[in-house]
All heavy atoms as TSV, in Angstrom:
chain	resi	resn	atom	element	x	y	z
A	1	MET	N	N	-15.413	61.387	-69.183
A	1	MET	CA	C	-15.774	61.266	-67.831
A	1	MET	C	C	-14.486	61.417	-66.973
A	1	MET	O	O	-13.470	60.772	-67.219
A	1	MET	CB	C	-16.360	59.842	-67.547
A	1	MET	CG	C	-16.688	59.593	-66.029
A	1	MET	SD	S	-17.193	57.923	-65.843
A	1	MET	CE	C	-18.768	58.187	-65.073
A	2	ARG	N	N	-14.641	62.119	-65.915
A	2	ARG	CA	C	-13.470	62.331	-65.033
A	2	ARG	C	C	-13.781	61.936	-63.577
A	2	ARG	O	O	-14.827	62.293	-63.045
A	2	ARG	CB	C	-13.163	63.852	-65.023
A	2	ARG	CG	C	-11.919	64.194	-64.233
A	2	ARG	CD	C	-11.584	65.606	-64.259
A	2	ARG	NE	N	-10.551	65.955	-63.297
A	2	ARG	CZ	C	-10.050	67.114	-63.086
A	2	ARG	NH1	N	-10.436	68.095	-63.897
A	2	ARG	NH2	N	-9.143	67.330	-62.170
A	3	ILE	N	N	-12.868	61.090	-63.032
A	3	ILE	CA	C	-13.111	60.674	-61.691
A	3	ILE	C	C	-12.165	61.405	-60.729
A	3	ILE	O	O	-11.020	61.422	-61.001
A	3	ILE	CB	C	-12.813	59.136	-61.598
A	3	ILE	CG1	C	-13.853	58.404	-62.528
A	3	ILE	CG2	C	-12.952	58.584	-60.177
A	3	ILE	CD1	C	-13.613	56.873	-62.659
A	4	GLU	N	N	-12.686	61.882	-59.658
A	4	GLU	CA	C	-11.904	62.631	-58.659
A	4	GLU	C	C	-11.992	61.933	-57.321
A	4	GLU	O	O	-13.116	61.540	-56.908
A	4	GLU	CB	C	-12.337	64.033	-58.497
A	4	GLU	CG	C	-12.080	64.914	-59.782
A	4	GLU	CD	C	-12.407	66.405	-59.482
A	4	GLU	OE1	O	-12.197	66.863	-58.381
A	4	GLU	OE2	O	-12.976	66.991	-60.423
A	5	ALA	N	N	-10.892	61.840	-56.657
A	5	ALA	CA	C	-10.834	61.272	-55.303
A	5	ALA	C	C	-11.462	62.260	-54.367
A	5	ALA	O	O	-11.248	63.484	-54.409
A	5	ALA	CB	C	-9.413	60.896	-54.907
A	6	LEU	N	N	-12.284	61.766	-53.369
A	6	LEU	CA	C	-12.916	62.560	-52.387
A	6	LEU	C	C	-12.222	62.186	-51.070
A	6	LEU	O	O	-11.795	61.075	-50.855
A	6	LEU	CB	C	-14.400	62.364	-52.367
A	6	LEU	CG	C	-15.172	62.682	-53.634
A	6	LEU	CD1	C	-16.620	62.207	-53.441
A	6	LEU	CD2	C	-15.116	64.143	-53.903
A	7	PRO	N	N	-12.318	63.105	-50.127
A	7	PRO	CA	C	-11.784	62.794	-48.731
A	7	PRO	C	C	-12.667	61.694	-48.100
A	7	PRO	O	O	-13.885	61.629	-48.450
A	7	PRO	CB	C	-11.933	64.178	-48.028
A	7	PRO	CG	C	-12.925	64.897	-48.749
A	7	PRO	CD	C	-12.830	64.505	-50.157
A	8	PRO	N	N	-12.124	60.983	-47.214
A	8	PRO	CA	C	-12.968	59.959	-46.545
A	8	PRO	C	C	-14.125	60.618	-45.713
A	8	PRO	O	O	-13.921	61.835	-45.305
A	8	PRO	CB	C	-11.989	59.276	-45.605
A	8	PRO	CG	C	-10.770	60.192	-45.463
A	8	PRO	CD	C	-10.791	61.047	-46.694
A	9	PRO	N	N	-15.169	59.937	-45.434
A	9	PRO	CA	C	-16.270	60.525	-44.656
A	9	PRO	C	C	-15.819	60.781	-43.195
A	9	PRO	O	O	-14.957	60.065	-42.706
A	9	PRO	CB	C	-17.375	59.426	-44.668
A	9	PRO	CG	C	-16.683	58.164	-44.975
A	9	PRO	CD	C	-15.429	58.512	-45.829
A	10	THR	N	N	-16.434	61.753	-42.694
A	10	THR	CA	C	-16.114	62.010	-41.243
A	10	THR	C	C	-16.849	61.047	-40.333
A	10	THR	O	O	-17.843	60.324	-40.775
A	10	THR	CB	C	-16.586	63.401	-40.884
A	10	THR	OG1	O	-17.965	63.477	-40.927
A	10	THR	CG2	C	-15.943	64.519	-41.777
A	11	GLN	N	N	-16.473	60.962	-39.035
A	11	GLN	CA	C	-17.140	60.140	-38.142
A	11	GLN	C	C	-18.613	60.459	-38.002
A	11	GLN	O	O	-19.546	59.571	-37.977
A	11	GLN	CB	C	-16.440	60.125	-36.767
A	11	GLN	CG	C	-17.003	59.235	-35.661
A	11	GLN	CD	C	-16.772	57.754	-36.052
A	11	GLN	OE1	O	-15.754	57.439	-36.698
A	11	GLN	NE2	N	-17.646	56.935	-35.610
A	12	ALA	N	N	-18.901	61.761	-38.007
A	12	ALA	CA	C	-20.302	62.210	-37.871
A	12	ALA	C	C	-21.108	61.753	-39.139
A	12	ALA	O	O	-22.313	61.307	-38.974
A	12	ALA	CB	C	-20.349	63.755	-37.760
A	13	GLU	N	N	-20.555	61.785	-40.242
A	13	GLU	CA	C	-21.241	61.366	-41.483
A	13	GLU	C	C	-21.516	59.832	-41.470
A	13	GLU	O	O	-22.588	59.434	-41.860
A	13	GLU	CB	C	-20.341	61.695	-42.734
A	13	GLU	CG	C	-20.369	63.201	-43.017
A	13	GLU	CD	C	-19.345	63.599	-44.139
A	13	GLU	OE1	O	-18.322	62.825	-44.301
A	13	GLU	OE2	O	-19.634	64.561	-44.812
A	14	VAL	N	N	-20.569	59.061	-41.016
A	14	VAL	CA	C	-20.655	57.606	-40.912
A	14	VAL	C	C	-21.813	57.342	-39.877
A	14	VAL	O	O	-22.668	56.495	-40.126
A	14	VAL	CB	C	-19.458	56.921	-40.519
A	14	VAL	CG1	C	-19.618	55.487	-40.194
A	14	VAL	CG2	C	-18.354	57.056	-41.636
A	15	GLU	N	N	-21.717	58.020	-38.671
A	15	GLU	CA	C	-22.836	57.747	-37.741
A	15	GLU	C	C	-24.251	58.121	-38.210
A	15	GLU	O	O	-25.195	57.379	-37.965
A	15	GLU	CB	C	-22.496	58.559	-36.438
A	15	GLU	CG	C	-21.226	57.958	-35.681
A	15	GLU	CD	C	-20.869	58.722	-34.532
A	15	GLU	OE1	O	-21.543	59.745	-34.133
A	15	GLU	OE2	O	-19.780	58.448	-33.951
A	16	LYS	N	N	-24.372	59.202	-38.966
A	16	LYS	CA	C	-25.687	59.629	-39.526
A	16	LYS	C	C	-26.213	58.631	-40.501
A	16	LYS	O	O	-27.350	58.226	-40.471
A	16	LYS	CB	C	-25.504	60.966	-40.235
A	16	LYS	CG	C	-26.742	61.572	-40.789
A	16	LYS	CD	C	-26.571	62.927	-41.393
A	16	LYS	CE	C	-27.881	63.396	-41.988
A	16	LYS	NZ	N	-27.737	64.651	-42.669
A	17	LEU	N	N	-25.262	58.111	-41.342
A	17	LEU	CA	C	-25.625	57.078	-42.334
A	17	LEU	C	C	-26.080	55.821	-41.549
A	17	LEU	O	O	-27.079	55.140	-41.931
A	17	LEU	CB	C	-24.498	56.766	-43.278
A	17	LEU	CG	C	-24.676	55.703	-44.233
A	17	LEU	CD1	C	-25.886	56.079	-45.214
A	17	LEU	CD2	C	-23.449	55.367	-45.117
A	18	LEU	N	N	-25.321	55.335	-40.576
A	18	LEU	CA	C	-25.649	54.232	-39.776
A	18	LEU	C	C	-27.100	54.395	-39.113
A	18	LEU	O	O	-27.951	53.357	-39.192
A	18	LEU	CB	C	-24.668	54.020	-38.737
A	18	LEU	CG	C	-24.882	52.807	-37.859
A	18	LEU	CD1	C	-24.952	51.485	-38.574
A	18	LEU	CD2	C	-23.830	52.727	-36.754
A	19	LYS	N	N	-27.408	55.560	-38.629
A	19	LYS	CA	C	-28.761	55.742	-38.071
A	19	LYS	C	C	-29.852	55.621	-39.111
A	19	LYS	O	O	-30.797	54.974	-38.800
A	19	LYS	CB	C	-28.779	57.140	-37.458
A	19	LYS	CG	C	-28.223	57.256	-36.077
A	19	LYS	CD	C	-28.345	58.693	-35.536
A	19	LYS	CE	C	-27.746	58.774	-34.181
A	19	LYS	NZ	N	-27.942	60.156	-33.597
A	20	VAL	N	N	-29.565	56.159	-40.304
A	20	VAL	CA	C	-30.570	56.037	-41.392
A	20	VAL	C	C	-30.787	54.632	-41.784
A	20	VAL	O	O	-31.901	54.099	-41.942
A	20	VAL	CB	C	-30.185	56.938	-42.575
A	20	VAL	CG1	C	-31.050	56.608	-43.811
A	20	VAL	CG2	C	-30.201	58.400	-42.224
A	21	VAL	N	N	-29.699	53.916	-41.990
A	21	VAL	CA	C	-29.792	52.506	-42.465
A	21	VAL	C	C	-30.506	51.640	-41.388
A	21	VAL	O	O	-31.315	50.793	-41.678
A	21	VAL	CB	C	-28.403	51.951	-42.800
A	21	VAL	CG1	C	-28.425	50.443	-42.972
A	21	VAL	CG2	C	-27.788	52.634	-44.008
A	22	ARG	N	N	-30.080	51.831	-40.094
A	22	ARG	CA	C	-30.713	51.084	-38.987
A	22	ARG	C	C	-32.195	51.285	-38.961
A	22	ARG	O	O	-32.970	50.432	-38.829
A	22	ARG	CB	C	-30.016	51.478	-37.710
A	22	ARG	CG	C	-30.568	50.804	-36.429
A	22	ARG	CD	C	-29.854	51.397	-35.181
A	22	ARG	NE	N	-30.456	50.912	-34.043
A	22	ARG	CZ	C	-31.354	51.562	-33.264
A	22	ARG	NH1	N	-31.768	52.720	-33.774
A	22	ARG	NH2	N	-31.910	51.092	-32.248
A	23	HIS	N	N	-32.605	52.582	-39.046
A	23	HIS	CA	C	-34.015	52.881	-38.967
A	23	HIS	C	C	-34.802	52.203	-40.074
A	23	HIS	O	O	-35.826	51.598	-39.954
A	23	HIS	CB	C	-34.208	54.373	-39.053
A	23	HIS	CG	C	-35.581	54.827	-39.075
A	23	HIS	ND1	N	-36.472	54.811	-37.962
A	23	HIS	CD2	C	-36.388	55.281	-40.114
A	23	HIS	CE1	C	-37.715	55.230	-38.324
A	23	HIS	NE2	N	-37.692	55.535	-39.638
A	24	ARG	N	N	-34.226	52.305	-41.342
A	24	ARG	CA	C	-34.938	51.678	-42.467
A	24	ARG	C	C	-35.085	50.120	-42.378
A	24	ARG	O	O	-35.958	49.550	-42.761
A	24	ARG	CB	C	-34.252	52.144	-43.720
A	24	ARG	CG	C	-34.401	53.582	-44.034
A	24	ARG	CD	C	-33.763	54.021	-45.381
A	24	ARG	NE	N	-34.012	55.395	-45.646
A	24	ARG	CZ	C	-33.494	55.972	-46.678
A	24	ARG	NH1	N	-32.813	55.337	-47.582
A	24	ARG	NH2	N	-33.734	57.287	-46.825
A	25	VAL	N	N	-33.938	49.564	-41.888
A	25	VAL	CA	C	-33.926	48.091	-41.826
A	25	VAL	C	C	-34.871	47.622	-40.784
A	25	VAL	O	O	-35.655	46.704	-41.015
A	25	VAL	CB	C	-32.492	47.589	-41.447
A	25	VAL	CG1	C	-32.540	46.108	-40.995
A	25	VAL	CG2	C	-31.528	47.714	-42.593
A	26	LEU	N	N	-34.984	48.294	-39.552
A	26	LEU	CA	C	-35.961	47.933	-38.589
A	26	LEU	C	C	-37.357	48.196	-39.090
A	26	LEU	O	O	-38.243	47.255	-38.853
A	26	LEU	CB	C	-35.708	48.707	-37.337
A	26	LEU	CG	C	-34.472	48.351	-36.558
A	26	LEU	CD1	C	-34.280	49.317	-35.412
A	26	LEU	CD2	C	-34.571	46.875	-36.026
A	27	ARG	N	N	-37.627	49.196	-39.823
A	27	ARG	CA	C	-38.958	49.475	-40.365
A	27	ARG	C	C	-39.361	48.391	-41.378
A	27	ARG	O	O	-40.538	47.919	-41.415
A	27	ARG	CB	C	-39.020	50.872	-41.017
A	27	ARG	CG	C	-40.382	51.343	-41.225
A	27	ARG	CD	C	-40.443	52.776	-41.657
A	27	ARG	NE	N	-39.782	52.895	-42.966
A	27	ARG	CZ	C	-39.159	53.953	-43.429
A	27	ARG	NH1	N	-39.179	55.022	-42.652
A	27	ARG	NH2	N	-38.588	54.014	-44.593
A	28	LEU	N	N	-38.385	47.977	-42.256
A	28	LEU	CA	C	-38.612	46.920	-43.201
A	28	LEU	C	C	-38.912	45.597	-42.578
A	28	LEU	O	O	-39.904	44.878	-42.955
A	28	LEU	CB	C	-37.426	46.817	-44.139
A	28	LEU	CG	C	-37.558	45.776	-45.254
A	28	LEU	CD1	C	-38.671	46.084	-46.182
A	28	LEU	CD2	C	-36.225	45.587	-45.971
A	29	LEU	N	N	-38.146	45.249	-41.529
A	29	LEU	CA	C	-38.352	44.026	-40.833
A	29	LEU	C	C	-39.803	44.042	-40.126
A	29	LEU	O	O	-40.450	43.000	-40.093
A	29	LEU	CB	C	-37.341	43.761	-39.762
A	29	LEU	CG	C	-35.905	43.417	-40.349
A	29	LEU	CD1	C	-34.877	43.446	-39.247
A	29	LEU	CD2	C	-35.993	42.113	-41.103
A	30	GLU	N	N	-40.190	45.166	-39.596
A	30	GLU	CA	C	-41.493	45.265	-38.962
A	30	GLU	C	C	-42.590	45.077	-39.971
A	30	GLU	O	O	-43.567	44.288	-39.827
A	30	GLU	CB	C	-41.658	46.660	-38.294
A	30	GLU	CG	C	-41.455	46.635	-36.859
A	30	GLU	CD	C	-41.779	48.033	-36.234
A	30	GLU	OE1	O	-42.753	48.708	-36.695
A	30	GLU	OE2	O	-41.049	48.380	-35.286
A	31	LYS	N	N	-42.430	45.728	-41.185
A	31	LYS	CA	C	-43.438	45.672	-42.229
A	31	LYS	C	C	-43.558	44.229	-42.735
A	31	LYS	O	O	-44.629	43.773	-43.058
A	31	LYS	CB	C	-42.931	46.545	-43.430
A	31	LYS	CG	C	-43.427	47.900	-43.456
A	31	LYS	CD	C	-43.050	48.576	-44.800
A	31	LYS	CE	C	-43.570	49.947	-44.867
A	31	LYS	NZ	N	-43.172	50.581	-46.175
A	32	ARG	N	N	-42.519	43.478	-42.779
A	32	ARG	CA	C	-42.523	42.080	-43.255
A	32	ARG	C	C	-42.928	41.099	-42.223
A	32	ARG	O	O	-43.038	39.897	-42.490
A	32	ARG	CB	C	-41.205	41.762	-43.877
A	32	ARG	CG	C	-40.956	42.484	-45.140
A	32	ARG	CD	C	-39.803	41.974	-45.906
A	32	ARG	NE	N	-39.576	42.772	-47.109
A	32	ARG	CZ	C	-38.662	42.550	-48.016
A	32	ARG	NH1	N	-37.819	41.559	-47.807
A	32	ARG	NH2	N	-38.522	43.258	-49.023
A	33	GLY	N	N	-43.206	41.601	-41.038
A	33	GLY	CA	C	-43.657	40.731	-39.926
A	33	GLY	C	C	-42.483	39.966	-39.247
A	33	GLY	O	O	-42.684	39.024	-38.501
A	34	ALA	N	N	-41.286	40.318	-39.521
A	34	ALA	CA	C	-40.134	39.669	-38.893
A	34	ALA	C	C	-39.944	40.224	-37.504
A	34	ALA	O	O	-39.216	39.499	-36.671
A	34	ALA	CB	C	-38.836	39.923	-39.767
A	35	LEU	N	N	-40.427	41.306	-37.198
A	35	LEU	CA	C	-40.358	41.898	-35.936
A	35	LEU	C	C	-41.726	42.361	-35.436
A	35	LEU	O	O	-42.455	42.955	-36.195
A	35	LEU	CB	C	-39.385	43.141	-35.827
A	35	LEU	CG	C	-37.946	42.770	-36.018
A	35	LEU	CD1	C	-37.110	44.120	-36.067
A	35	LEU	CD2	C	-37.353	41.934	-34.885
A	36	PRO	N	N	-42.075	42.184	-34.203
A	36	PRO	CA	C	-43.417	42.798	-33.736
A	36	PRO	C	C	-43.277	44.325	-33.801
A	36	PRO	O	O	-42.192	44.884	-33.648
A	36	PRO	CB	C	-43.503	42.300	-32.351
A	36	PRO	CG	C	-42.201	41.778	-31.927
A	36	PRO	CD	C	-41.355	41.490	-33.227
A	37	ALA	N	N	-44.361	44.955	-33.925
A	37	ALA	CA	C	-44.380	46.439	-33.892
A	37	ALA	C	C	-44.124	46.901	-32.546
A	37	ALA	O	O	-44.969	46.675	-31.661
A	37	ALA	CB	C	-45.708	46.981	-34.402
A	38	GLN	N	N	-42.944	47.521	-32.292
A	38	GLN	CA	C	-42.490	47.871	-31.059
A	38	GLN	C	C	-41.725	49.163	-31.216
A	38	GLN	O	O	-41.557	49.581	-32.336
A	38	GLN	CB	C	-41.603	46.875	-30.359
A	38	GLN	CG	C	-42.231	45.506	-30.149
A	38	GLN	CD	C	-41.148	44.496	-29.738
A	38	GLN	OE1	O	-39.980	44.736	-29.849
A	38	GLN	NE2	N	-41.639	43.333	-29.434
A	39	GLY	N	N	-41.230	49.741	-30.057
A	39	GLY	CA	C	-40.297	50.846	-30.174
A	39	GLY	C	C	-38.983	50.375	-30.823
A	39	GLY	O	O	-38.731	49.167	-30.822
A	40	PRO	N	N	-38.211	51.278	-31.456
A	40	PRO	CA	C	-37.002	50.770	-32.188
A	40	PRO	C	C	-36.023	50.059	-31.296
A	40	PRO	O	O	-35.414	49.089	-31.692
A	40	PRO	CB	C	-36.372	52.121	-32.663
A	40	PRO	CG	C	-37.193	53.196	-32.126
A	40	PRO	CD	C	-38.427	52.621	-31.485
A	41	GLU	N	N	-35.875	50.428	-30.045
A	41	GLU	CA	C	-34.872	49.751	-29.241
A	41	GLU	C	C	-35.391	48.293	-28.852
A	41	GLU	O	O	-34.673	47.378	-28.906
A	41	GLU	CB	C	-34.654	50.495	-27.891
A	41	GLU	CG	C	-33.970	51.817	-28.093
A	41	GLU	CD	C	-32.599	51.674	-28.918
A	41	GLU	OE1	O	-31.837	50.742	-28.634
A	41	GLU	OE2	O	-32.358	52.491	-29.830
A	42	ASP	N	N	-36.646	48.163	-28.597
A	42	ASP	CA	C	-37.259	46.864	-28.362
A	42	ASP	C	C	-37.128	45.954	-29.498
A	42	ASP	O	O	-36.811	44.805	-29.443
A	42	ASP	CB	C	-38.743	46.917	-27.883
A	42	ASP	CG	C	-38.932	47.668	-26.583
A	42	ASP	OD1	O	-37.924	47.602	-25.753
A	42	ASP	OD2	O	-39.970	48.138	-26.283
A	43	ALA	N	N	-37.364	46.467	-30.681
A	43	ALA	CA	C	-37.339	45.791	-31.924
A	43	ALA	C	C	-35.880	45.299	-32.217
A	43	ALA	O	O	-35.631	44.165	-32.607
A	43	ALA	CB	C	-37.898	46.622	-33.131
A	44	LEU	N	N	-34.976	46.164	-32.039
A	44	LEU	CA	C	-33.576	45.868	-32.195
A	44	LEU	C	C	-33.124	44.706	-31.292
A	44	LEU	O	O	-32.437	43.776	-31.637
A	44	LEU	CB	C	-32.681	47.043	-31.990
A	44	LEU	CG	C	-31.143	46.793	-32.253
A	44	LEU	CD1	C	-30.862	46.372	-33.619
A	44	LEU	CD2	C	-30.388	48.059	-31.883
A	45	GLN	N	N	-33.520	44.789	-30.034
A	45	GLN	CA	C	-33.184	43.724	-29.071
A	45	GLN	C	C	-33.847	42.448	-29.469
A	45	GLN	O	O	-33.200	41.356	-29.380
A	45	GLN	CB	C	-33.655	44.190	-27.653
A	45	GLN	CG	C	-32.855	45.267	-27.028
A	45	GLN	CD	C	-33.346	45.774	-25.703
A	45	GLN	OE1	O	-34.409	45.384	-25.268
A	45	GLN	NE2	N	-32.560	46.706	-25.143
A	46	ALA	N	N	-35.060	42.462	-29.949
A	46	ALA	CA	C	-35.807	41.246	-30.338
A	46	ALA	C	C	-35.006	40.573	-31.536
A	46	ALA	O	O	-34.793	39.422	-31.584
A	46	ALA	CB	C	-37.204	41.497	-30.669
A	47	TYR	N	N	-34.621	41.495	-32.510
A	47	TYR	CA	C	-33.935	40.949	-33.644
A	47	TYR	C	C	-32.565	40.361	-33.206
A	47	TYR	O	O	-32.124	39.263	-33.778
A	47	TYR	CB	C	-33.751	42.000	-34.702
A	47	TYR	CG	C	-33.082	41.538	-35.952
A	47	TYR	CD1	C	-33.707	40.680	-36.833
A	47	TYR	CD2	C	-31.789	41.802	-36.176
A	47	TYR	CE1	C	-33.156	40.194	-37.963
A	47	TYR	CE2	C	-31.121	41.360	-37.314
A	47	TYR	CZ	C	-31.888	40.510	-38.204
A	47	TYR	OH	O	-31.188	40.044	-39.351
A	48	GLN	N	N	-31.840	40.997	-32.397
A	48	GLN	CA	C	-30.491	40.552	-31.898
A	48	GLN	C	C	-30.681	39.175	-31.244
A	48	GLN	O	O	-29.937	38.240	-31.442
A	48	GLN	CB	C	-29.861	41.578	-31.051
A	48	GLN	CG	C	-29.371	42.717	-31.766
A	48	GLN	CD	C	-28.871	43.873	-30.859
A	48	GLN	OE1	O	-29.307	43.984	-29.701
A	48	GLN	NE2	N	-27.975	44.699	-31.377
A	49	ALA	N	N	-31.675	39.056	-30.452
A	49	ALA	CA	C	-31.991	37.796	-29.699
A	49	ALA	C	C	-32.293	36.632	-30.685
A	49	ALA	O	O	-31.791	35.613	-30.572
A	49	ALA	CB	C	-33.070	37.929	-28.717
A	50	HIS	N	N	-33.149	36.995	-31.638
A	50	HIS	CA	C	-33.377	36.053	-32.737
A	50	HIS	C	C	-32.204	35.630	-33.506
A	50	HIS	O	O	-32.002	34.438	-33.761
A	50	HIS	CB	C	-34.506	36.564	-33.639
A	50	HIS	CG	C	-34.857	35.705	-34.832
A	50	HIS	ND1	N	-35.595	34.541	-34.610
A	50	HIS	CD2	C	-34.524	35.742	-36.126
A	50	HIS	CE1	C	-35.729	33.912	-35.761
A	50	HIS	NE2	N	-35.066	34.612	-36.636
A	51	SER	N	N	-31.374	36.587	-33.893
A	51	SER	CA	C	-30.185	36.288	-34.574
A	51	SER	C	C	-29.218	35.409	-33.824
A	51	SER	O	O	-28.648	34.456	-34.332
A	51	SER	CB	C	-29.481	37.585	-34.956
A	51	SER	OG	O	-28.218	37.380	-35.614
A	52	LEU	N	N	-29.110	35.693	-32.537
A	52	LEU	CA	C	-28.242	34.857	-31.687
A	52	LEU	C	C	-28.766	33.405	-31.638
A	52	LEU	O	O	-27.958	32.431	-31.685
A	52	LEU	CB	C	-28.103	35.466	-30.297
A	52	LEU	CG	C	-27.312	34.684	-29.310
A	52	LEU	CD1	C	-25.844	34.566	-29.741
A	52	LEU	CD2	C	-27.345	35.364	-27.915
A	53	GLN	N	N	-30.042	33.252	-31.500
A	53	GLN	CA	C	-30.661	31.959	-31.420
A	53	GLN	C	C	-30.357	31.167	-32.668
A	53	GLN	O	O	-30.032	30.005	-32.662
A	53	GLN	CB	C	-32.099	31.990	-31.167
A	53	GLN	CG	C	-32.531	32.515	-29.790
A	53	GLN	CD	C	-34.000	32.826	-29.670
A	53	GLN	OE1	O	-34.746	32.851	-30.668
A	53	GLN	NE2	N	-34.499	33.032	-28.441
A	54	GLN	N	N	-30.409	31.895	-33.820
A	54	GLN	CA	C	-30.120	31.169	-35.088
A	54	GLN	C	C	-28.706	30.721	-35.167
A	54	GLN	O	O	-28.369	29.605	-35.655
A	54	GLN	CB	C	-30.424	32.096	-36.270
A	54	GLN	CG	C	-31.898	32.444	-36.397
A	54	GLN	CD	C	-32.750	31.181	-36.656
A	54	GLN	OE1	O	-32.381	30.308	-37.431
A	54	GLN	NE2	N	-33.946	31.234	-36.041
A	55	ARG	N	N	-27.796	31.567	-34.728
A	55	ARG	CA	C	-26.362	31.272	-34.715
A	55	ARG	C	C	-26.117	30.009	-33.812
A	55	ARG	O	O	-25.321	29.149	-34.100
A	55	ARG	CB	C	-25.524	32.351	-34.253
A	55	ARG	CG	C	-25.246	33.381	-35.336
A	55	ARG	CD	C	-24.247	34.371	-34.971
A	55	ARG	NE	N	-24.850	35.708	-35.206
A	55	ARG	CZ	C	-24.641	36.788	-34.556
A	55	ARG	NH1	N	-23.811	36.790	-33.567
A	55	ARG	NH2	N	-25.190	37.916	-34.917
A	56	LEU	N	N	-26.760	30.073	-32.699
A	56	LEU	CA	C	-26.584	28.873	-31.747
A	56	LEU	C	C	-27.102	27.599	-32.315
A	56	LEU	O	O	-26.494	26.516	-32.146
A	56	LEU	CB	C	-27.251	29.156	-30.380
A	56	LEU	CG	C	-26.635	30.351	-29.570
A	56	LEU	CD1	C	-27.541	30.529	-28.360
A	56	LEU	CD2	C	-25.273	29.950	-29.172
A	57	ARG	N	N	-28.153	27.652	-33.074
A	57	ARG	CA	C	-28.585	26.434	-33.745
A	57	ARG	C	C	-27.603	25.869	-34.726
A	57	ARG	O	O	-27.399	24.676	-34.834
A	57	ARG	CB	C	-30.007	26.656	-34.476
A	57	ARG	CG	C	-31.158	26.804	-33.531
A	57	ARG	CD	C	-32.366	26.777	-34.344
A	57	ARG	NE	N	-33.479	27.387	-33.520
A	57	ARG	CZ	C	-34.509	28.088	-33.884
A	57	ARG	NH1	N	-34.598	28.432	-35.233
A	57	ARG	NH2	N	-35.333	28.561	-33.091
A	58	TRP	N	N	-27.036	26.801	-35.530
A	58	TRP	CA	C	-26.093	26.304	-36.520
A	58	TRP	C	C	-24.797	25.792	-35.765
A	58	TRP	O	O	-24.200	24.853	-36.285
A	58	TRP	CB	C	-25.579	27.482	-37.403
A	58	TRP	CG	C	-26.722	27.665	-38.463
A	58	TRP	CD1	C	-27.514	28.692	-38.588
A	58	TRP	CD2	C	-26.836	26.856	-39.634
A	58	TRP	NE1	N	-28.234	28.533	-39.733
A	58	TRP	CE2	C	-27.892	27.393	-40.406
A	58	TRP	CE3	C	-26.241	25.664	-40.051
A	58	TRP	CZ2	C	-28.321	26.822	-41.577
A	58	TRP	CZ3	C	-26.749	25.034	-41.250
A	58	TRP	CH2	C	-27.768	25.652	-41.917
A	59	THR	N	N	-24.440	26.339	-34.636
A	59	THR	CA	C	-23.280	25.825	-33.844
A	59	THR	C	C	-23.605	24.367	-33.371
A	59	THR	O	O	-22.724	23.506	-33.471
A	59	THR	CB	C	-23.053	26.709	-32.691
A	59	THR	OG1	O	-22.839	28.071	-33.060
A	59	THR	CG2	C	-21.860	26.247	-31.849
A	60	GLU	N	N	-24.815	24.130	-32.941
A	60	GLU	CA	C	-25.260	22.838	-32.523
A	60	GLU	C	C	-25.206	21.881	-33.669
A	60	GLU	O	O	-24.765	20.738	-33.535
A	60	GLU	CB	C	-26.543	22.884	-31.796
A	60	GLU	CG	C	-26.523	23.592	-30.499
A	60	GLU	CD	C	-27.943	23.932	-29.923
A	60	GLU	OE1	O	-28.894	23.457	-30.548
A	60	GLU	OE2	O	-28.016	24.630	-29.007
A	61	VAL	N	N	-25.693	22.248	-34.822
A	61	VAL	CA	C	-25.768	21.363	-35.961
A	61	VAL	C	C	-24.361	21.046	-36.403
A	61	VAL	O	O	-24.012	19.874	-36.669
A	61	VAL	CB	C	-26.498	22.044	-37.189
A	61	VAL	CG1	C	-26.267	21.286	-38.428
A	61	VAL	CG2	C	-27.979	22.226	-36.832
A	62	GLY	N	N	-23.435	22.043	-36.362
A	62	GLY	CA	C	-22.113	21.827	-36.693
A	62	GLY	C	C	-21.331	20.834	-35.902
A	62	GLY	O	O	-20.498	20.018	-36.294
A	63	ARG	N	N	-21.714	20.851	-34.599
A	63	ARG	CA	C	-21.116	19.899	-33.699
A	63	ARG	C	C	-21.442	18.438	-33.926
A	63	ARG	O	O	-20.668	17.551	-33.728
A	63	ARG	CB	C	-21.445	20.189	-32.194
A	63	ARG	CG	C	-20.859	21.409	-31.652
A	63	ARG	CD	C	-21.223	21.674	-30.264
A	63	ARG	NE	N	-20.753	22.919	-29.728
A	63	ARG	CZ	C	-21.238	23.546	-28.793
A	63	ARG	NH1	N	-22.217	23.020	-28.039
A	63	ARG	NH2	N	-20.734	24.752	-28.395
A	64	GLY	N	N	-22.620	18.200	-34.443
A	64	GLY	CA	C	-23.012	16.859	-34.755
A	64	GLY	C	C	-22.335	16.243	-35.936
A	64	GLY	O	O	-22.334	15.054	-36.136
A	65	TRP	N	N	-21.721	17.047	-36.757
A	65	TRP	CA	C	-21.083	16.576	-37.963
A	65	TRP	C	C	-19.595	16.106	-37.696
A	65	TRP	O	O	-18.978	15.522	-38.473
A	65	TRP	CB	C	-21.040	17.651	-39.035
A	65	TRP	CG	C	-22.360	17.873	-39.593
A	65	TRP	CD1	C	-23.600	17.414	-39.131
A	65	TRP	CD2	C	-22.708	18.737	-40.655
A	65	TRP	NE1	N	-24.602	17.886	-39.811
A	65	TRP	CE2	C	-24.101	18.713	-40.841
A	65	TRP	CE3	C	-21.965	19.504	-41.489
A	65	TRP	CZ2	C	-24.743	19.468	-41.799
A	65	TRP	CZ3	C	-22.612	20.188	-42.463
A	65	TRP	CH2	C	-23.992	20.202	-42.599
A	66	HIS	N	N	-19.042	16.408	-36.444
A	66	HIS	CA	C	-17.645	16.051	-36.281
A	66	HIS	C	C	-17.502	14.645	-35.812
A	66	HIS	O	O	-18.169	14.066	-35.186
A	66	HIS	CB	C	-17.012	17.023	-35.236
A	66	HIS	CG	C	-16.943	18.428	-35.730
A	66	HIS	ND1	N	-16.021	18.774	-36.780
A	66	HIS	CD2	C	-17.660	19.479	-35.464
A	66	HIS	CE1	C	-16.153	20.094	-37.076
A	66	HIS	NE2	N	-17.142	20.501	-36.272
């Protein structure tokens, strides 16, 4: 077996991969009922809001322990 170093991905390749991953993650979250069936931008905003709310809860819990 021979291993060869490859050049790093281009910015365009990284952006294309990011779009594919983002689309698949949003679709999976919709399928599992974690996001309401909406347009991709609405779904992303809803998920970001939910994520922020979860982080704020952990911040509040952490404050009670000090």
